[in-house]
C-alpha positions in Angstrom: 9.1 -8.1 21.1 6.0 -6.4 22.7 6.1 -3.6 20.2 6.3 -6.1 17.3 3.4 -7.9 18.8 1.3 -4.7 19.1 2.1 -3.8 15.4 1.2 -7.3 14.3 -2.2 -7.2 16.3 -2.8 -3.6 14.7 -2.2 -5.1 11.2 -4.7 -7.9 12.0 -7.3 -5.4 13.4 -7.0 -3.0 10.5 -7.2 -5.7 7.9 -10.2 -7.4 9.5 -12.2 -4.5 10.6 -10.8 -1.2 9.2 -9.8 1.8 11.4 -12.7 1.4 13.6 -11.4 -1.9 14.8 -8.0 -0.4 15.9 -8.6 0.5 19.4 -6.3 0.3 22.5 -8.6 -2.2 24.3 -8.7 -4.3 21.2 -4.8 -4.2 20.9 -4.5 -5.1 24.6 -6.8 -8.1 24.1 -5.0 -9.3 21.1 -1.6 -9.1 22.7 -2.6 -10.1 26.3 -1.3 -6.7 27.6 -3.0 -4.5 30.0 -4.6 -1.5 28.3 -2.3 0.9 30.1 0.7 -1.1 28.8 -0.4 -0.3 25.3 0.0 3.4 26.2 3.7 2.7 27.2 4.4 1.9 23.6 2.2 4.2 21.6 0.6 7.6 22.7 -2.3 7.3 20.2 -3.9 5.4 17.5 -2.3 7.8 15.0 1.2 6.8 16.5 0.4 3.2 15.9 -0.7 3.9 12.3 2.5 6.0 11.7 4.7 3.3 12.9 2.9 0.6 10.8 3.6 2.8 7.7 7.2 3.3 8.7 7.7 -0.5 9.1 5.4 -2.0 6.3 5.5 0.5 3.5 9.2 0.0 2.9 8.8 -3.7 2.8 6.0 -3.5 0.4 7.9 -1.1 -1.8 10.9 -3.4 -1.9 8.8 -6.2 -3.0 7.6 -4.0 -6.0 11.1 -2.9 -6.8 12.3 -6.5 -6.7 9.6 -7.4 -9.3 10.7 -4.5 -11.5 14.4 -5.3 -11.2 13.8 -8.8 -12.6 12.4 -7.3 -15.8 14.7 -6.2 -18.6 12.6 -4.1 -20.8 10.8 -0.7 -19.6 7.4 -2.2 -20.7 8.1 -5.3 -18.6 9.1 -3.1 -15.7 5.9 -1.2 -15.8 3.9 -4.5 -16.0 5.8 -5.9 -13.1 5.0 -2.5 -11.1 1.4 -2.9 -11.7 1.2 -6.7 -11.2 3.2 -6.7 -8.0 1.1 -4.0 -6.4 -2.2 -5.7 -7.3 -0.9 -9.1 -6.2 -0.1 -7.5 -2.8 -3.8 -6.4 -2.2 -4.5 -9.6 -0.5 -1.5 -9.3 1.9 -2.5 -8.0 5.3 0.2 -5.6 5.5 -1.5 -3.9 2.4 -4.9 -4.1 3.8 -3.7 -2.4 6.8 -1.9 0.3 4.8 -5.3 0.8 2.7 -7.2 1.1 6.1 -4.7 3.6 7.4 -5.0 5.7 4.4 -8.7 6.1 5.3 -8.0 6.9 8.8 -7.8 10.2 10.7 -4.2 11.2 10.9 -2.3 14.2 12.1 -0.6 16.3 9.4 2.9 14.7 10.2 1.6 11.2 9.6 -0.2 12.2 6.4 3.1 13.7 5.1 5.0 10.6 5.8 2.4 8.5 3.9 2.6 11.0 1.0 6.5 10.7 1.1 6.2 6.9 1.0 3.9 7.0 -1.9 6.0 9.4 -3.7 9.0 6.9 -3.3 6.8 4.2 -4.9 5.8 6.5 -7.9 9.5 7.4 -8.3 10.3 3.8 -9.0 8.6 3.9 -12.4 9.6 7.2 -13.7 12.8 6.0 -15.4 10.9 3.2 -17.1 8.4 5.5 -18.5 10.9 7.9 -19.6 12.6 5.0 -21.5 9.3 4.3 -23.1 9.2 7.8 -24.7 6.9 9.7 -22.3 7.9 13.3 -22.5 6.6 13.8 -18.9 7.5 10.6 -17.2 6.9 12.0 -13.6 3.4 12.9 -14.5 2.8 9.8 -16.4 4.0 7.8 -13.2 1.5 9.7 -11.0 -1.4 8.9 -13.5 -0.4 5.4 -13.7 -0.3 5.2 -10.0 -3.8 6.5 -9.9 -5.0 3.8 -12.1 -3.3 1.2 -9.9 -5.1 2.9 -6.9 -8.4 2.7 -8.5 -7.9 -1.1 -9.2 -6.7 -1.6 -5.6 -9.9 0.1 -4.4 -12.1 -2.1 -6.9 -10.4 -5.4 -5.7 -10.7 -4.2 -1.9 -14.4 -3.5 -2.4 -15.0 -6.9 -3.7 -16.0 -6.0 -7.2 -18.1 -8.2 -9.5 -14.9 -8.9 -11.5 -12.3 -11.5 -10.3 -9.1 -9.8 -9.1 -7.2 -11.4 -12.0 -9.5 -9.8 -14.5 -9.1 -6.4 -12.9 -5.2 -6.9 -13.0 -5.3 -7.9 -16.8 -7.5 -4.8 -17.6 -5.1 -2.6 -15.7 -1.9 -4.0 -17.5 -3.7 -3.7 -20.8 -4.8 -0.1 -20.3 -1.4 1.0 -18.9 0.6 -0.6 -21.8 -1.9 -0.1 -24.6 -4.2 2.6 -23.5 -8.0 2.6 -23.3 -8.4 1.5 -26.8 -7.1 -2.0 -25.8 
């Protein structure tokens, strides 16, 4: 229960104040634990971040996968893939993952995050192949790059409403930059 409380506090700190807000004193204050007790659960900030990724990313990816599974046609699966990811931008688990990606992590943690993102990209490869892409893996990576750019735009509080950004991404992904 303490470990779960610490992870929940870490999510809140990351989503509210970014990586700078994730400190052991702040975790201790949020959970009511002594600072030394936090070290009993995690040896470093990177360890907290690594566990958040291990816990939260699969849940987030499962939501994207479920949205895709509810779609019949490959085009609808691609649209669901985009929409669900952009819908999750407001979720504090997602805000924590975004903050995590900007933080200083060791090589092992970075590799785990890359592998998790690779799993997300792998979800869309089959649909893109069914749509006729001759290089569906490359198309999936590029599509994810567009989604990532939209995520950053939404996270930064762009002038456009998040719904406008989402519709623009769906249109671009399905119909190209020509609209």
